[in-house]
N, C-alpha and C positions, 0 to 999 in steps of 0.2 A: 504493500499500500504506499501511497506516498504522503506519508506523514509527514513530512516535515515542513512546506511549507503550509501544512495544518496548524499545527504546533504555533507557527507566527501569526494564527489568526484568521487563515485564511486571506490575508491581506493579498496575494497574488494569487491571480484569476489565472487557472490552468486549461488546458482546451477544454472545447467545448463539446459535449455530446449530440448527437447528431440530432435529436428530439430538437435540444434550443436551437438549432439551426434553421429549422423550418419552422421555428417559430415570428420570426422576422417576416415582416409581410411586405412588400414593394409599398411602398406610397406612391402616388399620383406623379408623372412625368410629363411634360411638355414633350419630351423627345424622349426616343429610345438611349439610354444612355451607355457608354463605354464597356461596364462591364454589369452586371447584375447582381442583386443585392444577397442572393449566394455566394458570388465570391466576394463580395466590399463583406461579406461576415466571417466568409474563414480567413481573409486579410489582416480582418483587425485581430482574432482570434491567435494567429501565429504568432501577432507584434507582441502579443501578451506574452508571451514565452520567452522574449527578447527582453535585454537592457535598456533597449527606446523607449524611454516612456513616453517622449513626446511625441514620437512616430503611434504611438500605439492610440493614446489621445486622438491624435488628428485624424486618424482612421476610423475611430468612433463616434467623432463626432461628422466623419461625413457618410456614414451609417443613419445618422440620429437624423439628419437632413433629408433621409429616403425611406423615412417610418412616419405613420399619421401621428399626429399630436393627439393625444388621448389614448391611443394605441393599446394593445398586448405589446406588442413588435416597438413600440415606442419604451415601455418600460423596462425591456430587458436590454434594450441598449444602455439608457442610462444606468442602472446599476453597476453593466458593464464600466463603465466608467467611473464610480465610486473609487473603486482601488487604487485607479491610475489619478484623479488627484490626490487621493492620500498619498502615496508614493511622491508625488513632487511637491507636497509639504502646503496643499490647498485643501485643507482640512475641512472650511466651512462649505468650499464647493460638494466636495465626500461626501457628506450630510445629505446637503441640498437634493445632490445626483440619486441617491442612496435611496432616500424618502419619497423623491417624486417618483420611481421607477417601481418601490414596494404598492406605489396607490394604485399602480397602472396591470400591477401583476394579480391575477385571477387567487386569492386563496385559495380555492379547491382544487388548483391545476398539477396534478405530482410531479408535469413534466418539469415546472418553474422549480421546484421545492431548493435546489441547489442555488438556485439564483436570491432568494427569497433568504437562502441561510448566510450567502455570502453579503449580501446587505447589510441583514441585521450586526454581523459580526463587525465592517468597519464600521458604521454606529454604535457598536460597543466599545471597538477599538479609539475611537476618540473621542466619547465620553471619558472610556479610562484615561486619555491620556490627559485629559482637562479636568483631571480629578473630580468628576459627578460621574460617582460609584455609582446613586441609586438610577439614575438614567443607562449607566454602562449594564444596572441586573438587568432591568426590564429589557434590553435590546436582546441581550446576550440568552436569555433566558427563551425568547424565542426562536433565536440561533439555533440552539441544541433542541427544542421541542419539534421544529423545521428538519433538520438534518436526515438525510438518508444513507449516507456513509460512514461506516464508523469514523471514520477520519473528520469527517468534520463533524463530527456530534465530538469527538474527543475533545479534536481544538477549541468548539465552541466549550466544552464542560470546562477545560485549565483555564483558558481567557477570565470565565465564569466565576469559577471557585475563588481566582486571585481578587475579584471583589468582592465576593460575598462575605469574604473572613473580616473584611471592616463594613460590613451593613449588618447581616445575618450571619454569623458564626455555625447557628443550628445549621439554614439550608445551606452553607460551605459546606459540612460533615457530610449533610445530606448529597451533593453534587460528588464531593471525591466516592461516596458509596456506590453512588449509580455508573462513577468512569472505572469503580474497582469493579466490579461486575462484567462491565463491558468488556474490561482489559482480559478478564480471566477467558474470553473466546479467541483473545486474540493473540499473534505473538508478537511483540512490539519491542523495540529496539529497546536498551537499557538505560540508553537515554533522553528516550520519551518516559519511561516511567521514574525518572529519576527527578525529570521537569512535576509529576503530580506528586512526588515525593517532599517535595520544595515545597510546594502549598502546603502539604498536611500539616510538616513542621510549622508553617509562620502561623497555621489557625491553630493549632496549640501553644507557640510562644503567647499568643493572642490573647486563646481561654484560660490561660495559669496551669495548664497540664504539661510544667517541665519536665517529668520524667519520659513522658510519651514524645514532647518533643525533642531531646536527646536522643533517644532511639530512633526515631523518624529520618532524624539528622545525619546518626549515620550509618542506616543503612542508604542515605542517598546519597552520600559519600562515596561507599563500597558501590555504589551501582555505577557511578563515572566513575569507576579506576582504583579507587581508595587514597591513602595519600601516600603511597608511592609511587603511581604517577611520575612524569617525567615532565608531561606535555599534559597543561591545564588552558582552560579558559571559562569567560566570566561566571559558568552554569556553576564550575568545581569551587571559585571564590565566593557567589556565594551561600553554596552550601555548607564549606566550612564556617562563613564566618557566620551564620544560620547557626553551627554548634555549638562555636564560640558564645553567644548571646544565653543559648541555652544551658551552658554551663556556668556561665558567667550568674543566671540570674536562678540557678542554685545552688551559688553557694561555692563554686569549684574555678577559683579564679586560674588555677594555673591550668588546669586541664581550657580553660577559654583564653589565656593567652597562646597557648601552646596552636590550637587552633587560629586565631586568628593570624598567627607570626605564617602559617600555613597559606593566606589566601596573599601575604606578601606585601598587605596595608603597610605602611610605617616603613617599609622595608624596599627602597627604591636603592638600586643599585646606580642608577644616572637620574638626574633630572630632578625634580621635588616638588611634593604637591601641599604649594602653601595657602593656605588662608586668599579666600576671592577677593578682591576688592569693595564687591559690595555682597556680604556677608553677614546677614542682621538673623536672630531670633526675634519671633512674630511676638508683638506685647502680648500679655496676660488680657485675660478678658476678650473682646472683641465678639464678635459674631459668636465663635466657636464655645465661646467660654473657658478659655486656656486656664488653668491654674498652674501655679507655682512648682506646685510636685508631681505634675505631667511631664512624662519623657518618651521621647523617640528616636526611632532608631530610621532613617527614611535614605533609600537607596539611589542616585543618581547618574543622571551622565553629562558629561560637557563636552557640549559641540565643539566646532574647532573653533567655530567664534567666540568661543567664550560665553555664550548661553547654556540655557539647562535646558538641554534635551529632551530630559525623562526625569520626571520625579513620581519615586513610588514610597508608599510606606511599608515598612518590613516588621515594625512593633512598635506598644504605644502603651504605655501604664498609665490608663486613662482613657481608653474606649476609640471607638473607630473613627467616629468626628473629629476629635486631637490628631488621630493621625492622617487624616486628609490633610488637615488645615497646619499642619506639622511639613509636610508632601504641597501644600499649594506655596508656604513663606520658600521653601529653597527655590520654586519654578522662578521666584524674582530673585536670585543671588546671579552673581557675571562674573567673570575673569578677563582681563586683558588679553589680547591674543597672545602677544609675548611670553605672559606667564603661561598661556596655553602652552604655546609650544613649548616650554619647558616640561612638561607633565607626555611622560610615557603615554603614550595612545589609552596601552593596556589598563591604564590605571585612573582612567578618563570615565572608560564604561563604567559605571552598576558602583561607584566609590559608594559609601556607607558615612555616615556622621553622626553623632548621639547629639537628641539634643534639647533644649530645656526654655520657656516664653520667657519673656523681658518683663520687670515688673519696673521699670521705668517710668512709664508713659501705660501707664495701665490704664484699661477704659472699657464702661462699659458695652454693652448690644444694644446698639439700636435699635435695629428688628423685636427685639425681646422686651425694648421699654413701648414699642407702640402693641407688641400682641398684649402688653400687660393693659393699656389703653383700652384697646379691645374688649378684653375680660371685665374688667372692673365698669365698664357703659353696660356690659350685658348682665354683670352680679345687678347691676343697678337697678336692671328693668326686672328682677324675679326671675332667671333664666340661668339657670345652673351649668356650669361648665363641668366636662366629663372628665375625672381622675387622669392626672398624667399617668403615663406606664411606671409601674415600679421596677418594672425587672425588665426582659429586652424588648427593644423596639419595634423587632421583625414579627415578635410572639405578641403585640398588641393591638398589632395593624389590620387585622382578621377582627378583633371586635371592638373598634375603632369603623371598620367601614361597615360593619353588620348593623352598626349606633346610628353610621349615619342615614344609610338605607331606610330604618325601622322608623326615623324621624321626618324622612321626605315623604315617607307612605303616610304617616299620619297629617305632617302640614308643609307641603313641598320651600313654601315661601316664608316659613315661620324663622324665630328669632332660635329656637331650639337646633332647627337645622343650621343655622350658623353658626351655632357654637360646635355642635357635630362635626361641620366643615376647618373649623380653626383647631379643633384637637384634632382630628385627620391631619390637617396638613403641617402640623406640627413635629410629627414622626417623619425622620430623615428617611427611614427605607422607603418611603412613597416614592414612585420616578417622576421626573420632571411633569412630561406630562397629562400624567395623573395630577399633579399638583396645580400644573395653568387652566388644567380643567375647573378642579375644586376651587382654586381662586378667583376664577371668573363669576362663576356660580356662587356663593359667595360675597361676594361685590354685589353681583345684582341684588340682591335679598337684602344687606346693608344699604343699599340705595332705596330702594322701597321702602322699607323700615326704618328713614330720615336718622342713621348710625352717623354722629357727628363725624367733622372731615379727619380730624387726627388717629380717628377711629378705625373708621373705612379703610386711612392706609395702610392701616396691619394689613389687609387684604389685596389692594390697588398696586402696591409699590412692590412686593416678592411677587405679585402675579405677571406685574407687565414682562420681569427678570425671566419667570420661568417660560414663557410665551417664546424667547429670541431665542434660537438654535445656536448661536455664533458670536457667545458673548468672550470667547477668546480673543476675538478680532479687537485692532486697538480701536476707539473709539466709539464701539458698539453695544457696553456695557450706560456709558455714557451718556448718550443720544436716546437710549430710551429711557433716560429718565430725567433729565432734563428737561422736557417741554412740560412734564409734570407741574414744575413750581408756580411757572404762568398762568397755571389752568385756575377755574374760578372757584372750585372744588377748596384747592389749597392755595391759593395766590394769597386770601385773607386770614390764615391759621397759621399765627407764628409756628407752634409746632410743627405740623405739617411741613410748612415749607423749610423749616431748619432740620427735619427729619430727614427731607428726599436730598438736603443741600450733602448732607452729611455722610447719605449711601453712596452717593455720585462721586464724593471724595473717595471714599474707603476701598471703592470700586476704581478708580484711574489708579491712586499711588498704587494697588496690589496687582495691577495687569500692568501699569509703568516699567520700563526699563529702568532701573535703581541710577542710572545715568544721567536719567532725563531730567529735564527742570520741571520745578512743579507752581510755576508761577500760575498755574489756573485753580490749582488746589488751593494753592494762599488765599485768590481773590472772595473763592466761595468759602472756604471756612471764615474770612473776615464779613461778609457778609451777615453769617448768621451770629458772632462774636459782638458785633455792632447791632445788631437788631434791637429797636429800641422795647420790642415791644414782647420781649422774652428779659424774662427776672434776672438779675446778676447771678442768682444761683440755680438759675436754669440748668440740669443736667446734657439738656443737648447745649446748651451754650456754653457750660465746663466741658464737652466732649470736644465741641470743636475748639474750644483753647487749650487740650491738651493736643490733640493734634496738630493746629499750629506750632508749637511748641517745640512737638517732636520731628515735624518737617524744619523749624530753623535751625533746631540744633544740628540736625544731620549736614545740613548746605553749611556749617558754619558760624550760622548768626548766634553767636551765642549771648551777646545784647538782646536780641531781639527775642529769643528765646528764652532768657531769663525774664523778662518784663512780659511775655506774654504766659506763661506761667503762674507768674506774682499773680494776675490779675483774675485765675482762674478761680482764688481764693483756695487752692491750695496748701501746703506746706513746700515752698521751693527750698529744699535740700539737697536735692539730685547732683552729684557731683557734674553731670554732662553741663549744666547750667549754670555754676557758680562760676564766681570771678576769678578766682585763684583758686584752685580743686587741693586738697590738702597734699604736701610733696611727698614721698616715699624716702623714706631715710633710713633705711635698712631692709634686704631681703635676704632669702637664702641660697646658698651659692649652689656648687655641684650636690651636695646632698639631696638636695630634691629631685632628682632625677631617680624614679622609683625605680630600685633592682631587680625587680623583674626585669620592668621593660629592658632594660639596661641586657642583660642575658639574653632574651628574645630579639634584640638588636632592632628597636623599635625606634621610631623619631615620630612626631606627631605633634600637634599643637592642641589649647583647650582653649577655651575663650570662656573668661570668669566673672560673674557678678556679684559685688560683694557693697556692704556699708563699713563706713568708716567711722568711728566712734569718735566723738570730741578727745578724748584721748589717745587717740592715736594707731588703736587699735581697729582691727580686722575683724568683723563680726556677719552672719547672717550670708556668707560665701556658699555658692552654686557654680555648675559648671554651664552654663548655655552649650554649646558649643563644645564638641571634641572629635577630633580625630587623630586615629582611626577609634569608632566607639568603644566604650570605656576604656581604656589602657590608659589614658592620662586623665581620666575626670577628679579620681580622690585625687592623685598627686598633686593636679591643678588648682584643689581647693583647700589641700594642706601646704603650699605654698604661701599662701600668706596666712598659716596660723603666724610664721615668725616674720612676715613683714611690718614694719613700723611706719607711720604716717609722719610726719608733723603733727601737734596738735591743734585743734581748733575752740576756740574759744564758744560756747554756746550758754548763755543765761541758765537754759533746764538744765546744761547736763546733758543733753540728748544728742545725738546722733552730729557729725559734723558735716557728712557728706553723706547719701545714701545714692543705690545704685550705679555705680559706678561700674564700667566696663575693661577688664583688661586682659588682653590677650597675653599668653608665654606660649614661647615654641623649646619644645626638647627633643634638643639635640643630642646625640652623642656625643663621649668625652673626646674633647680636642677641640668640638666645634663652641663657640657663645649661646649660654643661656641667658637670654634679654627677657623681661616683659613689656610688650608695646601696649600702649595703651590702643582702643578702636574706637 
């Protein structure tokens, strides 16, 4: 079986079946063409097997023009274009082609099953890459259900389980069970079995089954040739790194370091893996509700231009939403091109970093605030909000859907139905398309029942985002929300227009390259901060000032950041915005390098955040970023046990400087070890 291309999520379109060839009907033509439709179809199919993606796309585009709009034939051609668009880094066009093609393919036609499967695979792959895991699950479930060949079905299962782990672990375990049953009927290469083994390890890591994770990781390593194999690839590296995490979480640090050493991480013979020019942890709080104790390991690939080509969560203490949010932060990192050239190519693929959130500019979630406004209004009308899920969100979604169906059966336009919609939409397992429909329905009910503007916004704002399929494109997110500020429903409501503006800024900053200026974001935040209709202590105004101070600090405008932060009413004792942060007067020397890391030949770095007391002692230190994961985290934090800063006068004897961030590089003996502020 040709399984290799299927394992890559079916992104490559192979040779077409005879039945599919005859499915394309010739559209009307003014004169006899030089070639038949069959010949054009064969030519396009042949080009699919080559590396000339531009020629392949041109061939399918030519064929598209010869099919009738709205026809089954046009649908087939559109579906075949989707993977080509994807391979050309035109993801938005790939999704549009796949969805348009699916809409034209009759569901009941078995001869089109392969085309439908491949279309859903492409949609699922792009949703995965853009970290829309709920949307990916919805598409990949359809890909698996419709797959005919064993290869397509296994490929869909592999793609599906990788995202279900962080959305619905119970469903992920069920998917692995189905893959085991199917694999038992086939003769698969060990490398394929190992890929499923890796997903089983990751699932067990994230569900607390550490003994099972260790066992699965070791089996996967053996399937790939064991530790003795002289030739390794990125799959070997990932499997060994998985084992290292499993051993570390189990308390066996020595074995963890041994397996991490065998990945090659932190052990380059030539070149170096320096921190990115723009490598920041996400702020605590925000839409994902990140907490200081949350920790994640994210796997990422650095493209040749220094941007992040892919970021995938591997492990998170805090849940799937936390894992995805940390991966989203990594997608904003970048390296200078000359620095990328110094990183050996092998190490640019599937590098891993340990992450925690920053407390420097912790901020509340805008959407959580809006949800609260809507729920308070509903309760003021005597409408009970269904309780939040106390356990698995995936387990709760069935009951939440049933509650909505029951409410609609009683009174489809009632506030009771709106409350059920609100609760279901708060469940992250709900796919984007379903969510968009729910928001639309909820908004109609809200308008009909006179829900106030700021409460209505809890439905309208995320609803508009859910309806957009290409949010990853520059400017699309902002363009979807910007018109709302001037709409009659919101223009005269201070809280509503402030919330919209904050969401615009958060989306724009998160999707922008970190080297880009944030002039537009600053203007928008100033509109919120200077809005006289907001009270000085309004959470939205304070949120705007916190965001503004963060942007100003990052761009080197320390005076402006300090003044902005002070105007928020919060205590401005962050080191980053002080006139003259305390100076380090003493630090440990070579003894700070952990002996275990020296024994295994590791080099690396860690970015540590800590507070400086008025007496100059360091407290509350925590590793924000560490490479390789877990190797230098403890050593990085312990480095500051013996560090001493100049004393800072504080009338209350409190902190002299809070939430400072310093990066420590750990180089093997013979190289200087100096902390550097970031």
